C-alpha positions as CSV (number, residue, x, y, z in Angstrom):
1,M,-6.1,8.7,48.4
2,K,-8.3,8.2,45.5
3,I,-6.9,5.5,43.2
4,I,-8.1,4.3,39.8
5,I,-7.3,0.7,39.4
6,A,-7.2,0.2,35.7
7,P,-5.3,-3.0,34.5
8,G,-5.6,-4.8,31.4
9,A,-5.7,-8.7,31.2
10,F,-2.7,-10.7,32.2
11,K,-2.7,-13.2,29.3
12,H,-3.1,-17.0,30.0
13,S,-3.8,-16.1,33.7
14,L,-6.0,-13.3,34.8
15,G,-8.8,-11.2,33.1
16,A,-8.8,-7.6,33.5
17,R,-11.5,-7.6,36.2
18,A,-9.8,-10.3,38.3
19,A,-6.6,-8.4,38.0
20,A,-8.2,-5.1,39.3
21,E,-9.7,-7.0,42.3
22,A,-6.4,-8.6,43.1
23,I,-4.7,-5.1,43.1
24,E,-7.4,-3.7,45.3
25,R,-7.0,-6.5,47.7
26,G,-3.3,-5.9,48.0
27,L,-3.6,-2.1,48.5
28,L,-6.3,-2.6,51.3
29,N,-4.3,-5.3,52.9
30,S,-1.3,-2.9,53.2
31,G,-3.2,-0.6,55.4
32,L,-3.4,2.1,52.9
33,G,-6.5,4.2,53.6
34,A,-7.5,4.6,50.0
35,E,-10.7,5.0,48.0
36,C,-10.3,2.6,45.0
37,R,-12.5,2.5,41.8
38,L,-12.0,-0.4,39.5
39,L,-11.9,0.4,35.7
40,P,-10.6,-2.6,34.1
41,I,-9.3,-1.8,30.6
42,A,-8.5,-3.6,27.3
43,D,-7.6,-2.6,23.7
44,G,-9.6,-4.9,21.6
45,G,-7.8,-8.2,22.7
46,N,-8.3,-10.1,25.7
47,G,-10.6,-8.7,28.3
48,T,-12.5,-6.4,25.9
49,L,-16.0,-7.9,26.8
50,D,-15.4,-7.5,30.5
51,A,-14.1,-4.0,30.2
52,F,-17.3,-2.8,28.3
53,L,-19.6,-4.7,30.7
54,A,-17.9,-3.0,33.7
55,G,-20.2,-0.2,32.9
56,G,-23.3,-2.4,32.9
57,G,-25.0,-4.6,30.4
58,E,-25.7,-8.2,29.7
59,R,-23.4,-11.2,29.0
60,I,-25.1,-13.6,26.7
61,E,-23.7,-17.2,26.4
62,T,-23.8,-19.2,23.3
63,E,-22.0,-22.2,21.8
64,V,-19.4,-21.6,19.1
65,L,-16.6,-23.4,17.5
66,D,-13.0,-22.7,18.8
67,P,-10.0,-22.0,16.4
68,L,-9.6,-25.7,15.7
69,G,-13.3,-26.5,15.3
70,R,-14.2,-27.8,18.7
71,R,-17.5,-26.8,20.3
72,I,-17.1,-24.6,23.3
73,R,-19.2,-22.1,25.4
74,S,-18.6,-18.5,24.6
75,A,-20.3,-15.2,25.0
76,F,-21.1,-11.8,23.6
77,G,-22.3,-8.7,25.3
78,L,-25.3,-6.4,25.1
79,L,-24.8,-2.9,26.5
80,Q,-27.2,-1.0,28.3
81,D,-28.6,0.8,25.3
82,G,-30.0,-2.4,24.1
83,D,-28.6,-1.8,20.5
84,T,-24.8,-2.1,21.0
85,A,-23.2,-5.7,21.0
86,V,-19.6,-6.3,21.9
87,I,-17.9,-9.2,20.4
88,E,-14.4,-10.3,21.8
89,M,-13.0,-12.5,19.1
90,A,-10.5,-13.9,21.5
91,L,-13.3,-15.6,23.2
92,A,-14.0,-17.8,20.1
93,S,-10.9,-17.7,18.0
94,G,-8.2,-16.7,20.6
95,L,-4.7,-17.9,21.2
96,E,-5.7,-18.7,24.8
97,L,-8.2,-21.3,23.6
98,V,-5.5,-23.5,22.0
99,H,-2.8,-25.2,24.1
100,R,0.8,-24.5,23.2
101,D,1.2,-28.0,21.8
102,E,-1.9,-27.5,19.6
103,L,-0.9,-24.2,17.8
104,N,-1.5,-24.4,14.2
105,A,-1.6,-21.1,12.3
106,I,-2.5,-22.9,9.1
107,K,-5.4,-24.7,10.2
108,A,-6.9,-22.2,12.9
109,S,-10.0,-20.5,11.8
110,T,-12.1,-17.6,12.9
111,Y,-15.5,-19.4,12.1
112,G,-16.5,-19.1,15.8
113,T,-16.2,-15.4,15.7
114,G,-18.6,-15.3,12.9
115,M,-21.0,-17.4,14.9
116,L,-20.8,-14.8,17.7
117,M,-21.4,-11.9,15.2
118,Q,-24.4,-13.6,13.8
119,A,-25.9,-14.4,17.3
120,A,-25.5,-10.7,18.1
121,L,-27.3,-9.8,15.0
122,E,-30.3,-12.3,15.9
123,A,-30.3,-10.6,19.3
124,G,-31.2,-7.3,17.6
125,A,-28.0,-5.4,17.7
126,R,-27.8,-2.5,15.5
127,R,-24.1,-1.5,16.3
128,V,-21.5,-4.2,16.9
129,I,-18.1,-3.6,18.4
130,V,-15.8,-6.4,17.4
131,G,-12.6,-6.5,19.6
132,I,-9.9,-7.7,17.5
133,G,-6.7,-9.0,19.3
134,G,-5.4,-12.1,21.0
135,S,-6.2,-14.3,17.8
136,A,-4.9,-17.8,17.1
137,T,-5.5,-17.4,13.4
138,T,-4.0,-16.0,10.2
139,E,-6.7,-16.6,7.5
140,G,-8.0,-13.1,6.7
141,G,-11.2,-13.6,8.6
142,A,-12.2,-16.2,5.8
143,G,-13.9,-18.5,8.5
144,C,-15.8,-15.5,10.0
145,L,-17.1,-14.5,6.5
146,Q,-18.2,-18.1,6.0
147,A,-20.2,-18.2,9.2
148,L,-21.9,-15.0,8.1
149,G,-23.0,-16.7,4.8
150,V,-20.0,-15.9,2.5
151,R,-18.9,-18.8,0.4
152,L,-15.3,-19.5,-1.0
153,L,-15.3,-21.3,-4.2
154,D,-12.3,-22.9,-6.0
155,V,-11.8,-22.9,-9.9
156,D,-14.5,-25.5,-10.4
157,G,-17.0,-23.7,-8.3
158,N,-16.6,-26.2,-5.3
159,L,-17.3,-24.9,-1.8
160,L,-14.0,-24.7,0.2
161,L,-13.6,-25.5,4.0
162,T,-12.1,-23.2,6.5
163,G,-8.4,-22.6,7.3
164,A,-5.5,-20.9,5.5
165,D,-5.1,-23.7,3.1
166,A,-8.4,-23.0,1.6
167,L,-7.3,-19.5,0.7
168,A,-4.7,-20.8,-1.8
169,Q,-7.4,-22.4,-3.7
170,V,-10.0,-19.6,-3.9
171,R,-10.8,-18.3,-7.2
172,Q,-14.3,-16.6,-6.4
173,V,-15.8,-15.2,-3.2
174,D,-19.6,-15.3,-3.2
175,F,-21.1,-12.7,-1.0
176,S,-24.8,-13.3,-2.2
177,G,-25.4,-15.5,1.0
178,L,-24.5,-12.7,3.6
179,D,-27.4,-11.6,5.6
180,S,-28.7,-8.4,4.1
181,R,-29.3,-6.9,7.8
182,W,-25.6,-6.4,8.1
183,Q,-25.7,-3.6,5.7
184,Q,-27.8,-1.6,8.3
185,V,-25.5,-2.3,11.2
186,E,-22.7,-0.1,12.2
187,V,-19.6,-2.4,12.7
188,I,-16.7,-1.0,14.6
189,L,-13.5,-3.0,14.6
190,A,-11.6,-2.2,17.9
191,A,-7.9,-2.9,17.2
192,D,-4.6,-2.0,18.7
193,V,-2.3,-2.4,15.8
194,E,-1.6,-0.7,12.5
195,N,0.0,-3.4,10.5
196,P,-1.5,-4.1,7.0
197,A,-2.8,-7.5,6.0
198,V,0.1,-8.6,4.0
199,G,3.8,-7.8,3.5
200,P,6.8,-7.5,5.7
201,N,4.8,-5.8,8.4
202,G,1.7,-7.9,7.6
203,A,-0.4,-10.3,9.8
204,A,1.6,-13.5,8.9
205,A,5.2,-11.9,9.2
206,V,4.7,-10.1,12.5
207,Y,2.3,-12.3,14.4
208,G,2.4,-15.7,12.7
209,P,5.4,-17.0,14.8
210,Q,3.5,-16.5,18.1
211,K,0.6,-18.6,16.6
212,G,2.9,-21.5,15.8
213,A,3.9,-20.6,12.4
214,S,7.4,-21.7,11.3
215,P,9.5,-19.4,9.0
216,A,8.3,-21.5,6.0
217,D,4.6,-21.4,7.3
218,T,4.9,-17.5,7.7
219,A,5.9,-17.1,4.3
220,Y,3.2,-19.5,2.9
221,L,0.5,-17.6,5.0
222,D,1.6,-14.3,3.6
223,R,1.3,-15.7,0.0
224,V,-2.1,-17.1,0.4
225,L,-3.4,-13.9,2.2
226,T,-2.0,-11.9,-0.7
227,H,-3.8,-14.2,-3.1
228,F,-7.2,-14.1,-1.2
229,F,-7.3,-10.4,-0.9
230,G,-6.2,-10.2,-4.4
231,V,-9.1,-12.1,-5.7
232,I,-11.4,-10.0,-3.7
233,A,-9.8,-6.9,-5.0
234,T,-10.4,-8.2,-8.7
235,Q,-14.0,-8.8,-8.0
236,T,-15.0,-5.8,-6.1
237,G,-12.4,-3.1,-6.8
238,N,-11.7,-2.9,-3.1
239,D,-8.0,-3.7,-2.4
240,L,-7.4,-3.9,1.4
241,R,-4.0,-5.4,1.3
242,A,-2.3,-2.3,2.5
243,V,-5.0,-0.6,4.8
244,P,-3.4,0.3,8.2
245,G,-4.9,-2.0,10.8
246,G,-6.1,-4.6,8.3
247,G,-3.6,-6.9,9.6
248,A,-5.3,-7.1,13.0
249,A,-6.2,-10.7,14.3
250,G,-4.5,-12.4,11.4
251,A,-6.1,-9.9,9.0
252,L,-9.6,-10.5,10.3
253,A,-10.0,-6.9,10.2
254,A,-9.4,-6.6,6.4
255,G,-11.7,-9.6,5.8
256,L,-14.6,-7.9,7.6
257,M,-14.1,-4.8,5.7
258,T,-14.6,-6.6,2.4
259,C,-18.4,-6.9,2.8
260,L,-19.4,-5.0,6.0
261,P,-19.7,-1.4,6.6
262,A,-16.8,-1.6,9.0
263,Q,-14.3,0.9,10.3
264,I,-11.2,0.5,12.4
265,Q,-10.9,2.5,15.7
266,S,-8.5,2.4,18.7
267,G,-9.7,-0.3,21.0
268,A,-8.3,1.3,24.1
269,D,-9.7,4.6,23.3
270,L,-13.1,3.3,22.6
271,I,-13.1,1.5,26.1
272,L,-11.6,4.4,27.9
273,D,-14.2,6.8,26.5
274,Y,-17.1,4.4,27.3
275,N,-16.2,3.8,30.9
276,G,-15.6,7.6,31.5
277,F,-11.9,7.2,32.3
278,D,-10.9,10.8,31.9
279,A,-13.6,12.0,34.3
280,A,-12.7,9.4,36.9
281,V,-9.0,10.2,36.7
282,S,-9.5,14.0,36.8
283,T,-10.5,13.6,40.5
284,A,-8.0,10.9,41.4
285,D,-4.5,10.9,43.0
286,L,-3.0,8.0,41.3
287,V,-3.7,5.5,38.5
288,I,-2.5,1.8,38.8
289,T,-2.5,-0.1,35.6
290,G,-0.7,-3.2,34.5
291,E,-0.6,-6.4,32.1
292,G,1.1,-9.6,31.8
293,R,4.2,-8.3,29.7
294,M,5.3,-5.0,28.6
295,D,7.3,-4.9,25.4
296,S,7.9,-2.9,22.3
297,Q,4.3,-3.5,21.3
298,T,3.1,-1.8,24.5
299,L,3.9,1.7,23.0
300,S,1.8,0.9,20.0
301,G,-1.6,1.8,21.7
302,K,-2.1,-1.0,24.2
303,G,-4.5,-0.5,26.9
304,P,-2.1,0.4,29.8
305,I,-0.1,2.9,28.0
306,S,-3.1,4.6,26.5
307,A,-4.5,4.9,30.2
308,A,-1.1,6.4,31.3
309,R,-0.8,8.8,28.5
310,R,-4.5,10.2,29.2
311,A,-3.6,10.3,33.0
312,K,-0.4,12.1,32.3
313,Q,-2.2,14.8,30.4
314,L,-4.6,15.3,33.4
315,G,-1.6,15.6,35.7
316,V,-2.1,12.2,37.5
317,P,0.7,9.8,37.8
318,T,0.4,6.3,36.8
319,V,2.2,3.1,38.2
320,A,2.2,-0.3,36.3
321,L,2.4,-3.6,37.8
322,V,3.7,-6.2,35.2
323,G,4.4,-9.9,35.0
324,G,7.3,-9.3,32.5
325,L,9.3,-6.4,31.2
326,Q,11.0,-6.7,27.8
327,I,11.6,-3.0,27.1
328,D,13.8,-0.2,28.5
329,D,11.4,1.2,31.2
330,A,12.8,4.6,30.4
331,L,10.7,4.5,27.3
332,L,7.7,3.7,29.2
333,H,8.4,6.5,31.6
334,K,8.8,8.9,28.6
335,A,5.5,7.6,27.3
336,G,3.7,8.5,30.6
337,L,4.3,5.6,33.1
338,Q,5.7,7.2,36.4
339,A,7.2,3.7,37.4
340,V,6.9,0.0,36.3
341,L,7.1,-2.7,39.0
342,P,7.4,-6.5,38.4
343,I,5.0,-8.8,40.3
344,V,7.3,-11.8,40.2
345,P,9.7,-11.7,43.3
346,G,12.3,-14.0,42.0
347,P,13.0,-16.6,39.2
348,M,10.3,-19.1,38.7
349,P,9.0,-21.2,35.8
350,L,6.6,-19.4,33.7
351,D,3.7,-22.1,34.2
352,E,4.0,-21.6,37.9
353,A,4.1,-17.6,37.6
354,L,0.9,-18.0,35.4
355,Q,-0.7,-20.2,38.0
356,Q,0.0,-17.9,40.8
357,A,-0.8,-14.6,39.0
358,A,-3.4,-13.5,41.3
359,E,-1.4,-14.1,44.4
360,L,1.7,-12.4,43.0
361,L,-0.4,-9.5,41.7
362,E,-2.1,-9.0,45.2
363,M,1.4,-9.2,46.9
364,A,2.9,-6.7,44.6
365,A,0.0,-4.3,45.1
366,R,0.5,-4.7,48.9
367,R,4.2,-3.7,48.6
368,L,3.2,-0.7,46.5
369,G,0.7,0.2,49.2
370,Y,3.6,0.2,51.8
371,L,5.5,2.6,49.6
372,L,2.7,4.8,49.1
373,Q,2.3,5.2,52.8
374,L,5.8,6.7,53.0
375,Q,4.3,9.9,51.6
376,Q,1.7,10.0,54.4
């Protein structure tokens, strides 16, 4: 058999590359005589950098600020063409960088993402892909813009700090400090959502609670985002509050579109195209994908379902190995997945499952390998 192993990241436990390697180990340990090719995938969120670098390139480490302003080591990628940089915002401003007890959607900032972007610019990038997903933030990308040289000013012209609280005080956004080189750089926002920046389906309403926002916080965040983008609309004539996808990563997408020549594209499709997924699958017998949890959001362009849909069009079945299943798998089957198999063999605490993710995934893949041998 020729098998394409193309999982996404298992959030809070395994990156996409590590997940693919665990699946391969399990299949081979089952005695299945298979030729495996690893193509880890992502959709703009966690694992985006690894997925792009699977095809070659350089990972460049640098120091940035995490969502709460602490210094951490992070990285961006330069692809083989030498001109394209890949930024995974989750590596600087992501939810996984903040312990559950520290979640603070009002204080969290994307400043570190801006530091990564500026480092890529200094490295000579002429095209920058920003993977947008998995964020801990809901501040319209204000911190990111500040790291790029944009100034937020209050009614008296005083400089404001980062975080959502600052947005309520913004009366002017000064773009004059933005590095002029950005106007010659192609910026692609790799996103997997279609939510606008504000409103009942906006960044705060839909994603705020998972970032630690209470109902009162969520309403507050939506108000300050509406105000912030309203100020920008008044200044520039560019109203981004209702743009589909603008709500990605706490409305970072809309924030970057205020001053950069940026466009939103499907993160999953970008990565699948870049890694030659269709060509690889066209000669395969099976695709194995997976992620930490499949739920209603999975059908909205997440990496595994995008891979399954493409494979189905090419006549190749796809099986998913998942940590949790919170959607009727009949819907997933209709969307392109032949079967969805859980990796947890029985009830266990979430923390324990996360710690054992590699072992659980490997064992599940071994069981799948045994099943596949029934056909031989």
